[in-house]
PAVEX-443486 format. One record per residue (C-alpha): residue in three letters; x, y, z; residue number from 1; chain. Coordinates in pm, 1 decimal. Each point is the difference from the previous one (the first is absolute). Layout:
N
<rovex: Ala, c1: X, c2: Y, c3: Z, zakol: NUM, timar: A>
...
end
This chain:
122
<rovex: Lys, c1: -1501.3, c2: -1091.4, c3: 759.8, zakol: 1, timar: A>
<rovex: Thr, c1: 154.2, c2: 203.9, c3: 270.2, zakol: 2, timar: A>
<rovex: Ile, c1: 187.2, c2: -298.0, c3: 121.7, zakol: 3, timar: A>
<rovex: Gln, c1: 147.3, c2: -73.4, c3: -356.0, zakol: 4, timar: A>
<rovex: Ile, c1: 111.3, c2: 352.2, c3: -33.4, zakol: 5, timar: A>
<rovex: Thr, c1: 160.3, c2: -11.2, c3: 345.0, zakol: 6, timar: A>
<rovex: Arg, c1: 179.1, c2: -328.7, c3: -80.3, zakol: 7, timar: A>
<rovex: Leu, c1: 112.4, c2: 158.5, c3: -341.9, zakol: 8, timar: A>
<rovex: Phe, c1: 153.8, c2: 298.9, c3: 181.2, zakol: 9, timar: A>
<rovex: Asn, c1: 164.9, c2: -218.0, c3: 262.5, zakol: 10, timar: A>
<rovex: Thr, c1: 150.3, c2: -217.4, c3: -251.3, zakol: 11, timar: A>
<rovex: Ile, c1: 146.1, c2: 305.9, c3: -189.8, zakol: 12, timar: A>
<rovex: Leu, c1: 119.0, c2: 151.3, c3: 313.7, zakol: 13, timar: A>
<rovex: Gly, c1: 137.5, c2: -322.0, c3: 142.3, zakol: 14, timar: A>
<rovex: Ala, c1: -220.1, c2: -32.0, c3: 303.7, zakol: 15, timar: A>
<rovex: Lys, c1: 39.8, c2: -321.0, c3: 206.7, zakol: 16, timar: A>
<rovex: Asn, c1: -353.0, c2: -11.6, c3: 116.2, zakol: 17, timar: A>
<rovex: Ala, c1: -276.0, c2: -5.4, c3: -242.3, zakol: 18, timar: A>
<rovex: Asn, c1: -241.5, c2: 136.1, c3: 246.3, zakol: 19, timar: A>
<rovex: Thr, c1: 216.2, c2: 303.0, c3: 75.9, zakol: 20, timar: A>
<rovex: Pro, c1: -201.7, c2: 312.1, c3: -142.4, zakol: 21, timar: A>
<rovex: Ala, c1: 132.9, c2: 126.5, c3: -323.3, zakol: 22, timar: A>
<rovex: Pro, c1: 148.0, c2: 354.4, c3: 21.8, zakol: 23, timar: A>
<rovex: Lys, c1: -205.2, c2: 299.4, c3: -118.4, zakol: 24, timar: A>
<rovex: Val, c1: 26.4, c2: 28.2, c3: -389.1, zakol: 25, timar: A>
<rovex: Asp, c1: -6.9, c2: 324.8, c3: -173.8, zakol: 26, timar: A>
<rovex: Pro, c1: -87.0, c2: 59.3, c3: -362.8, zakol: 27, timar: A>
<rovex: Pro, c1: 284.7, c2: 21.7, c3: -229.0, zakol: 28, timar: A>
<rovex: Val, c1: 196.6, c2: 311.2, c3: -62.4, zakol: 29, timar: A>
<rovex: Val, c1: 133.0, c2: 31.4, c3: -357.8, zakol: 30, timar: A>
<rovex: Asn, c1: 218.4, c2: 275.6, c3: -110.6, zakol: 31, timar: A>
<rovex: Leu, c1: 179.1, c2: 81.0, c3: -338.0, zakol: 32, timar: A>
<rovex: Asp, c1: 279.1, c2: 214.2, c3: -35.6, zakol: 33, timar: A>
<rovex: Tyr, c1: -142.1, c2: 224.0, c3: -269.8, zakol: 34, timar: A>
<rovex: Arg, c1: -345.4, c2: 91.2, c3: -137.2, zakol: 35, timar: A>
<rovex: Lys, c1: 106.6, c2: 78.9, c3: -355.5, zakol: 36, timar: A>
<rovex: Leu, c1: 292.6, c2: -114.6, c3: -207.4, zakol: 37, timar: A>
<rovex: Met, c1: 109.0, c2: 92.1, c3: -353.4, zakol: 38, timar: A>
<rovex: Val, c1: 158.8, c2: -297.7, c3: -161.4, zakol: 39, timar: A>
<rovex: Ala, c1: 212.8, c2: -10.8, c3: -325.2, zakol: 40, timar: A>
<rovex: Pro, c1: -104.3, c2: -214.1, c3: -285.4, zakol: 41, timar: A>
<rovex: Gly, c1: 202.1, c2: -333.5, c3: 15.7, zakol: 42, timar: A>
<rovex: Asp, c1: 102.2, c2: 45.1, c3: 365.8, zakol: 43, timar: A>
<rovex: Ser, c1: -98.2, c2: -265.6, c3: 274.4, zakol: 44, timar: A>
<rovex: Ile, c1: -160.4, c2: 134.3, c3: 313.8, zakol: 45, timar: A>
<rovex: Ser, c1: -5.6, c2: -148.9, c3: 340.3, zakol: 46, timar: A>
<rovex: Ile, c1: -280.5, c2: 123.5, c3: 242.5, zakol: 47, timar: A>
<rovex: Thr, c1: 30.4, c2: -96.3, c3: 375.9, zakol: 48, timar: A>
<rovex: Ala, c1: -290.7, c2: -6.1, c3: 217.9, zakol: 49, timar: A>
<rovex: His, c1: 84.6, c2: 1.5, c3: 376.3, zakol: 50, timar: A>
<rovex: Ile, c1: -249.3, c2: -186.3, c3: 185.6, zakol: 51, timar: A>
<rovex: Val, c1: -51.9, c2: -33.9, c3: 383.0, zakol: 52, timar: A>
<rovex: Ser, c1: -236.3, c2: -272.6, c3: 82.9, zakol: 53, timar: A>
<rovex: Ile, c1: -62.5, c2: -354.4, c3: 133.0, zakol: 54, timar: A>
<rovex: Ala, c1: -79.8, c2: -257.4, c3: -275.5, zakol: 55, timar: A>
<rovex: Pro, c1: -101.4, c2: 241.0, c3: -273.0, zakol: 56, timar: A>
<rovex: Gln, c1: -120.8, c2: -110.7, c3: -338.3, zakol: 57, timar: A>
<rovex: Cys, c1: 116.3, c2: 242.1, c3: -262.3, zakol: 58, timar: A>
<rovex: Ser, c1: -100.3, c2: 75.5, c3: -363.5, zakol: 59, timar: A>
<rovex: Trp, c1: 105.6, c2: 242.9, c3: -258.0, zakol: 60, timar: A>
<rovex: Thr, c1: -233.5, c2: 156.3, c3: -258.1, zakol: 61, timar: A>
<rovex: Lys, c1: 48.3, c2: 223.6, c3: -307.9, zakol: 62, timar: A>
<rovex: Asp, c1: -305.3, c2: 224.2, c3: -59.7, zakol: 63, timar: A>
<rovex: Gly, c1: -215.1, c2: -233.1, c3: 201.6, zakol: 64, timar: A>
<rovex: Thr, c1: 101.0, c2: -308.4, c3: -181.2, zakol: 65, timar: A>
<rovex: Leu, c1: 189.6, c2: -277.4, c3: 203.5, zakol: 66, timar: A>
<rovex: Leu, c1: 382.2, c2: -45.9, c3: -101.0, zakol: 67, timar: A>
<rovex: Gln, c1: 133.8, c2: -346.9, c3: -41.6, zakol: 68, timar: A>
<rovex: Ser, c1: 379.2, c2: -72.7, c3: -2.7, zakol: 69, timar: A>
<rovex: Asp, c1: 85.1, c2: -114.4, c3: -339.3, zakol: 70, timar: A>
<rovex: Asn, c1: 367.7, c2: -35.5, c3: 58.1, zakol: 71, timar: A>
<rovex: Ser, c1: 85.6, c2: 206.9, c3: -319.0, zakol: 72, timar: A>
<rovex: Lys, c1: -172.9, c2: 331.9, c3: 16.8, zakol: 73, timar: A>
<rovex: Ile, c1: -143.7, c2: 1.9, c3: 366.6, zakol: 74, timar: A>
<rovex: Ser, c1: 121.9, c2: -153.8, c3: 316.8, zakol: 75, timar: A>
<rovex: Val, c1: -100.0, c2: 39.8, c3: 353.4, zakol: 76, timar: A>
<rovex: Thr, c1: 204.5, c2: -116.2, c3: 306.6, zakol: 77, timar: A>
<rovex: Asp, c1: -147.7, c2: 4.4, c3: 339.6, zakol: 78, timar: A>
<rovex: Ser, c1: 154.9, c2: -45.0, c3: 350.6, zakol: 79, timar: A>
<rovex: Asp, c1: -105.9, c2: 63.4, c3: 370.1, zakol: 80, timar: A>
<rovex: Ser, c1: 48.2, c2: 386.0, c3: -24.1, zakol: 81, timar: A>
<rovex: Gln, c1: -9.1, c2: 93.5, c3: -383.9, zakol: 82, timar: A>
<rovex: Ser, c1: -145.3, c2: -77.8, c3: -337.6, zakol: 83, timar: A>
<rovex: Ile, c1: 214.3, c2: 93.4, c3: -294.9, zakol: 84, timar: A>
<rovex: Leu, c1: -151.5, c2: 37.0, c3: -354.8, zakol: 85, timar: A>
<rovex: Val, c1: 240.8, c2: 14.4, c3: -295.4, zakol: 86, timar: A>
<rovex: Ile, c1: -94.7, c2: 102.1, c3: -336.3, zakol: 87, timar: A>
<rovex: Ser, c1: 254.5, c2: -78.5, c3: -259.9, zakol: 88, timar: A>
<rovex: Lys, c1: 36.8, c2: 210.8, c3: -331.6, zakol: 89, timar: A>
<rovex: Phe, c1: -237.5, c2: 266.1, c3: 82.0, zakol: 90, timar: A>
<rovex: Thr, c1: -232.3, c2: 132.8, c3: -289.5, zakol: 91, timar: A>
<rovex: Thr, c1: -283.9, c2: 247.9, c3: -26.8, zakol: 92, timar: A>
<rovex: Ser, c1: -240.4, c2: -307.9, c3: 52.5, zakol: 93, timar: A>
<rovex: Asp, c1: 147.7, c2: -30.6, c3: 333.7, zakol: 94, timar: A>
<rovex: Glu, c1: -118.5, c2: 347.0, c3: 106.9, zakol: 95, timar: A>
<rovex: Gly, c1: -271.2, c2: 17.6, c3: 257.7, zakol: 96, timar: A>
<rovex: Ser, c1: -102.0, c2: -45.2, c3: 368.9, zakol: 97, timar: A>
<rovex: Tyr, c1: 171.1, c2: -272.5, c3: 195.4, zakol: 98, timar: A>
<rovex: Thr, c1: -151.7, c2: -95.5, c3: 329.6, zakol: 99, timar: A>
<rovex: Ile, c1: 97.3, c2: -246.6, c3: 264.0, zakol: 100, timar: A>
<rovex: Lys, c1: -264.1, c2: -112.8, c3: 228.7, zakol: 101, timar: A>
<rovex: Cys, c1: 75.9, c2: -211.0, c3: 306.7, zakol: 102, timar: A>
<rovex: Gln, c1: -248.8, c2: -157.3, c3: 241.7, zakol: 103, timar: A>
<rovex: Asn, c1: -2.9, c2: -218.4, c3: 307.3, zakol: 104, timar: A>
<rovex: Val, c1: -274.8, c2: -104.7, c3: 253.3, zakol: 105, timar: A>
<rovex: Ala, c1: -5.0, c2: 356.4, c3: 145.6, zakol: 106, timar: A>
<rovex: Gly, c1: -58.4, c2: 198.5, c3: -321.6, zakol: 107, timar: A>
<rovex: Ala, c1: 164.4, c2: 114.9, c3: -320.9, zakol: 108, timar: A>
<rovex: Ser, c1: 224.7, c2: 300.1, c3: -112.7, zakol: 109, timar: A>
<rovex: Ser, c1: 117.5, c2: 102.7, c3: -344.5, zakol: 110, timar: A>
<rovex: Ser, c1: 249.1, c2: 248.8, c3: -162.6, zakol: 111, timar: A>
<rovex: Thr, c1: 9.7, c2: 110.0, c3: -349.9, zakol: 112, timar: A>
<rovex: Ile, c1: 278.4, c2: 139.7, c3: -235.7, zakol: 113, timar: A>
<rovex: Gln, c1: -51.4, c2: 153.3, c3: -347.6, zakol: 114, timar: A>
<rovex: Leu, c1: 258.6, c2: -103.5, c3: -278.7, zakol: 115, timar: A>
<rovex: Ile, c1: 36.8, c2: 237.9, c3: -286.3, zakol: 116, timar: A>
<rovex: Thr, c1: 222.1, c2: -30.3, c3: -301.0, zakol: 117, timar: A>
<rovex: Leu, c1: 273.6, c2: 254.1, c3: -22.1, zakol: 118, timar: A>
<rovex: Ala, c1: -8.3, c2: 168.9, c3: -334.8, zakol: 119, timar: A>
<rovex: Pro, c1: 328.8, c2: -45.1, c3: -186.6, zakol: 120, timar: A>
<rovex: Thr, c1: 219.9, c2: 310.3, c3: -22.6, zakol: 121, timar: A>
<rovex: Asp, c1: 125.0, c2: 118.7, c3: -331.3, zakol: 122, timar: A>
end
């Protein structure tokens, strides 16, 4: 199993010799810009998680339930250094705690943001 992990990281990092030891891998670090946001009904919101990790696997949950991109209401876009959650046409049913969890062979990390509906002004 160690050899397979070493080869995986060597492939990711472009090592020429498969027997070269893989670099030390740290658990992911996940940061969100905010801990709580108020969102006006009908607005779209984009939440960017900044990720420092080698080969992370990331997922978003809302109040503990795994989110899936559905292309109309919710979309998730991942890259090497960030994961972006977009919620279109925010409603009160979208309120809640949104958590991103990233993990790799060294461990896991998560960060949570609370979304609250902004009350309309008269």
